[in-house]
Each structure stands twice: as structure tokens, then as C-alpha cells.
C-alpha positions in Angstrom: 85.2 121.9 94.7 86.7 122.8 91.3 89.5 121.2 89.3 92.5 123.4 88.8 93.2 124.7 85.3 95.4 122.4 83.0 98.2 125.0 82.8 98.2 125.3 86.6 98.2 121.5 87.0 101.2 121.2 84.7 103.1 123.9 86.5 102.4 122.2 89.9 103.5 118.9 88.6 106.8 120.4 87.3 107.4 122.4 90.4 106.9 119.4 92.7 109.3 117.4 90.6 112.0 120.0 91.1 111.1 120.4 94.8 111.4 116.7 95.4 114.7 116.6 93.6 115.8 119.5 95.8 114.8 117.5 98.9 116.9 114.5 97.7 119.9 116.9 97.1 119.4 118.4 100.5 119.5 114.9 102.2 122.6 114.0 100.2 124.4 117.2 101.1 123.5 116.7 104.8 125.6 113.5 104.8 128.8 115.4 103.8 128.3 118.5 105.9 131.3 119.3 108.0 134.8 118.5 106.6 138.0 116.4 106.7 141.5 117.5 107.3 145.0 116.1 108.0 146.0 116.6 111.6 149.8 116.9 111.9 151.5 115.1 114.7 153.5 116.7 117.5 156.9 118.3 116.8 158.5 115.2 118.3 156.6 113.0 115.8 155.9 115.1 112.7 155.4 112.0 110.5 152.3 111.0 112.6 149.6 112.5 110.4 145.9 111.5 111.0 142.8 112.0 109.0 140.1 113.8 111.0 136.4 114.1 110.2 134.7 117.2 111.5 131.0 117.8 112.2 129.1 121.0 111.4 129.1 121.7 115.2 132.9 121.3 115.4 133.1 117.8 116.8 136.1 115.8 115.6 136.7 112.1 115.0 139.9 110.5 113.9 139.7 108.2 110.9 143.2 106.8 111.3 146.7 107.5 110.3 147.7 108.7 106.8 147.7 105.6 104.5 146.8 105.0 100.9 143.4 104.0 102.1 142.7 107.1 104.1 144.0 109.2 101.3 141.4 107.7 99.0 138.8 108.3 101.7 139.8 112.0 101.9 139.7 112.3 98.0 136.3 110.6 97.8 134.9 112.8 100.5 136.0 116.0 98.9 134.6 114.9 95.5 131.3 113.8 96.9 130.9 117.0 98.9 131.6 119.1 95.9 129.2 117.2 93.7 126.5 117.4 96.3 126.9 121.1 96.8 126.9 121.8 93.1 123.7 119.8 92.7 122.0 121.4 95.7 122.9 124.9 94.5 121.6 124.2 91.0 118.3 122.7 92.3 117.8 125.6 94.7 118.0 128.0 91.8 115.5 125.8 89.8 113.2 125.8 92.9 113.3 129.6 93.0 112.4 129.7 89.3 109.4 127.5 89.8 108.3 129.5 92.8 108.3 132.6 90.6 106.2 130.7 88.0 103.9 129.5 90.7 103.2 133.0 91.7 102.7 134.2 88.1 100.2 131.4 87.4 98.6 131.6 90.8 99.2 128.0 91.5 98.9 128.2 95.3 96.7 129.9 97.8 98.1 128.8 101.2 99.0 131.7 103.5 102.7 132.5 103.0 103.3 132.4 106.8 102.2 128.8 106.9 104.6 127.8 104.2 107.4 129.8 105.9 106.7 127.9 109.2 106.7 124.6 107.5 109.9 125.3 105.6 111.7 126.5 108.8 110.7 123.3 110.6 112.0 121.2 107.8 115.3 123.1 107.4 115.7 122.9 111.3 115.2 119.1 111.3 112.0 119.3 113.3 109.3 118.4 110.8 109.3 114.7 111.7 108.1 115.5 115.3 104.9 117.2 114.1 101.8 116.7 112.0 99.6 119.4 110.6 96.0 118.7 111.8 92.9 120.7 111.6 91.8 122.9 108.7 95.1 123.4 107.1 95.4 119.7 106.3 92.9 120.3 103.5 95.5 122.2 101.6 97.6 119.1 101.4 94.7 117.0 100.2 93.5 119.5 97.6 97.1 119.8 96.3 97.4 116.1 95.8 93.9 115.9 94.2 94.4 118.9 91.9 91.3 120.7 93.1 90.4 123.8 95.0 87.8 123.4 97.7 85.3 126.1 98.7 86.6 128.9 100.8 84.2 128.1 103.6 85.9 124.8 104.2 89.4 126.3 104.6 88.7 129.6 106.2 91.0 129.9 109.3 93.7 132.1 110.8 95.5 129.5 112.8 97.5 126.3 112.2 97.3 123.3 114.5 100.6 121.3 114.9 100.3 118.0 116.6 103.5 117.2 118.5 104.5 113.6 119.1 105.2 113.6 122.8 106.6 110.0 122.5 109.6 111.5 120.8 110.1 114.3 123.3 113.8 113.4 124.2 114.8 113.2 120.5 112.9 116.5 119.9 114.8 118.2 122.7 118.1 117.2 121.2 117.1 118.3 117.8 115.7 121.6 119.0 118.9 122.3 120.9 120.9 122.1 117.7 119.0 125.0 116.1 117.5 127.1 118.9 116.9 127.4 122.5 113.1 127.2 122.2 110.2 126.5 119.8 109.0 130.1 120.2 112.5 131.2 119.2 112.3 129.1 116.1 109.0 130.7 115.1 110.5 134.2 115.7 113.1 133.4 113.0 110.1 133.2 110.6 108.3 136.3 112.1 109.9 138.2 115.0 106.5 139.4 116.2 105.3 135.9 117.4 104.4 135.9 121.1 102.9 133.3 123.4 99.4 134.2 124.4 99.0 135.0 128.1 95.9 132.9 128.6 96.6 130.1 126.1 100.2 129.1 126.6 99.9 126.6 123.7 99.3 129.3 121.2 101.6 131.8 119.6 100.2 134.8 117.7 102.0 137.3 115.5 101.2 141.0 114.8 98.8 140.1 112.0 96.7 137.8 114.3 97.9 134.5 112.8 98.1 131.8 115.4 100.2 128.6 115.8 98.7 126.1 118.2 100.8 123.2 119.4 98.7 120.1 120.6 99.5 116.7 122.0 97.7 113.5 122.7 96.0 113.1 126.1 98.3 111.8 128.8 99.1 108.1 128.5 101.5 105.9 130.5 104.6 107.8 131.3 103.8 110.9 129.3 104.7 114.0 131.4 102.0 116.5 132.0 102.0 119.5 132.0 105.0 119.8 129.6 106.8 122.8 128.2 108.7 122.4 124.9 112.0 123.7 126.3 113.6 125.1 129.4 112.8 128.6 128.1 110.2 130.0 130.5 108.6 131.8 127.6 108.1 128.7 125.4 105.0 126.8 124.5 103.1 124.7 127.2 101.6 122.0 125.0 97.9 121.4 125.4 96.2 118.0 125.5 93.6 117.5 122.7 90.7 115.0 122.9 91.3 111.8 120.9 94.5 113.3 119.5 96.1 109.8 119.7 93.8 108.9 116.7 95.4 111.7 114.6 98.9 110.7 115.6 98.5 107.0 115.1 96.7 107.4 111.7 98.7 106.5 108.5 100.7 109.4 107.2 100.0 111.7 104.3 102.3 114.2 102.7 102.1 116.7 99.9 103.9 119.8 98.6 101.8 122.9 99.3 102.2 126.2 97.5 101.7 129.6 99.0 100.0 132.5 97.3 103.5 134.0 97.1 104.6 130.9 95.1 106.8 129.5 97.8 106.7 125.8 98.5 107.0 123.5 101.5 106.1 119.9 102.4 103.2 119.5 104.6 103.1 116.2 106.7 99.6 115.3 107.9 97.4 112.2 108.3 95.5 109.9 106.0 92.5 111.9 104.5 89.9 109.4 105.6 91.3 109.4 109.1 90.9 113.2 109.0 87.3 112.9 107.7 86.4 110.3 110.4 87.8 112.6 113.1 85.9 115.6 111.8 82.7 113.5 111.7 83.3 112.7 115.4 84.0 116.3 116.3 80.8 117.5 114.5 78.8 115.3 116.9 80.3 116.7 120.1 77.5 118.6 121.9 79.9 120.8 123.9 81.7 122.1 120.8 80.9 125.5 119.3 77.9 125.0 116.9 79.6 127.0 114.2 82.7 124.8 114.4 80.7 121.7 114.4 79.0 122.7 111.1 82.4 123.4 109.6 83.7 120.0 110.9 80.9 118.3 109.1 81.5 120.3 105.9 85.3 119.4 106.0 84.5 115.7 106.5 82.1 115.8 103.6 84.6 117.6 101.3 87.5 115.3 102.1 85.4 112.1 101.6 84.2 113.4 98.2 87.7 114.3 97.2 89.0 110.8 98.1 86.1 109.2 96.2 86.6 111.3 93.0 90.2 112.2 92.9 92.3 110.1 95.3 90.9 106.6 94.9 94.3 105.2 95.9 93.5 106.5 99.4 90.2 104.8 99.8 91.8 102.0 101.7 93.2 102.5 105.2 92.6 105.3 107.5 90.7 103.1 109.9 89.9 104.3 113.4 
């Protein structure tokens, strides 16, 4: 485990500041998406003019007849919308600048397809329904710690996304706003993604990169089996042993950087919760011995990282 160079650290700090400002601007702009207009009355009552608020999907809501108050509401909305859009546009350009600088200084090393998937999930409003678990979580920890861990600890060609089955109804509503299926969403990132014939919880692209979608073991009224949408070609989410531990652990989030310089936010779990889970996995006799050794290595690496570089995370993360 090596500390990143000072110039790389400075660039990462500056890039994250811009990225987080862009996130704030995106949230602000989302509050004023859609529009407002004055709806004229029928020919028999042309003086009956109403202010109408429209949603991005075309839904409409009357805000009342034209009065000095609704005129002020209309003016404030237009001003706020313009300011939000101007700020978002400016920060989007700054984000692109920093992504170019990230690439020039080799700030990141995450596979670009991972960052593209995370970015698409965020822009589609789906990131809150998932946590990155497994090997790729180490990229979030090392980014926050300002270190680079040994390649042996992060070598993988798949990303594990833990889906919160408790939020399945809200997820279905959110997914329907942006696509008909989860596999359809992934194909907006890379059109070559296909669900594997034998592992319906896994999508693989033409380069062999895989996306696995996991869930906790069935509890209470959890449906099982469960497909992520009505699309017959979509993911069938697989149950993972003790996945409730990963879902219930305190959250951890960091901005990760791809080798291309692109950035995205990765939501995962408390690093010590991750380490404890990996310790447990390394002791499972029915698990592949090679994976068990890597589990133990990852637990050791994350524990050392927290002790040396992330002392603020030494509390919490209990089983």
C-alpha cells in the first residue's frame, strides 16, 4: 500500500471539490425541472388565466388564477431555473476540465466501465437502491485514504451491486421513469451487455466485464425469486449469504476516478464492516481457496488502511 504523490493528491482534492459542487448544482436544478406557463381560459371566459406547473414528464398542476402573488411565483421560478441551469452548466464544464487533468496526472485507476455504470445509475436516480460490495469497494476506501493498494487485492473483472429489496416498490417506480429494465439501463452504458444464460443475476459485455446484482437472503415478506422488472430478459437477483450484514452496515461514500479521468460517486459500506465480512468469508470452508485467500488479504488491507489513514472510521462498523 503506497501513498499517492502530492501532486496527484492535490488534483484529487480539487477535482472532488468541483464534483461535489456539481452534485449540489444537479440537485438544485432537479428541483426546477419542468416549467410554468399561463393557461388561458375558454373563449367564453378569456380573463380566467391560471398559472400551471409542468413536470419533466408532462404532468400539470394548477397553482391558481393570475394574481400579483402568482405572478411573483412565476417570476421567481424563471429566475431560479435560469440561475440553477447556468451554475450547473458552468460546473459541468469545470468537471470536464478536472477529468482531463485527472487523466493527464493518472489520478485514477478504476476501470472506466465501472465509473460509467455508477454515473448512469446516479443520473437515472437509482444509486440509492444499491451498494457496491466486493472487491470494487476497495477503490472507494483507497480514494478516501489517498493510497494505492497492491494490485493483488483489487484484481477483478466484475462488480457486485447489492440491491435493497426492501425498497423494491420505490425502485420499480424510479426504474420505470428512465427505462423498462435494469439490463436496458446497462445497455445505455454498453450496448453489448447481455444476461448470462446460466447465471441470470449476471450481465456480461463483449469485453468479459460482469455486473452481478445481489440481494439479502429472503426475510419476512421478501419475494423470491424476484426479477428486477417485467422485462423477461432482465436480471433475476440472487440471494447472497449474510448480505443483510452488508446492507445494514453504516454507509460509506467516496468519489472514485477512472483511468480515463472520469469521476463518479461510489456508495458502499463502512470499511470495518467490509473487513469483518471478508474475514468471515475467508473462513468458509466451501468457498474457493483462491477467493478465501484474497478475502483475507482484502480484510487485512482495509484494516491497515483504517488504522493508518482513516482513523475517523475506527469507530462503528459493528456486526
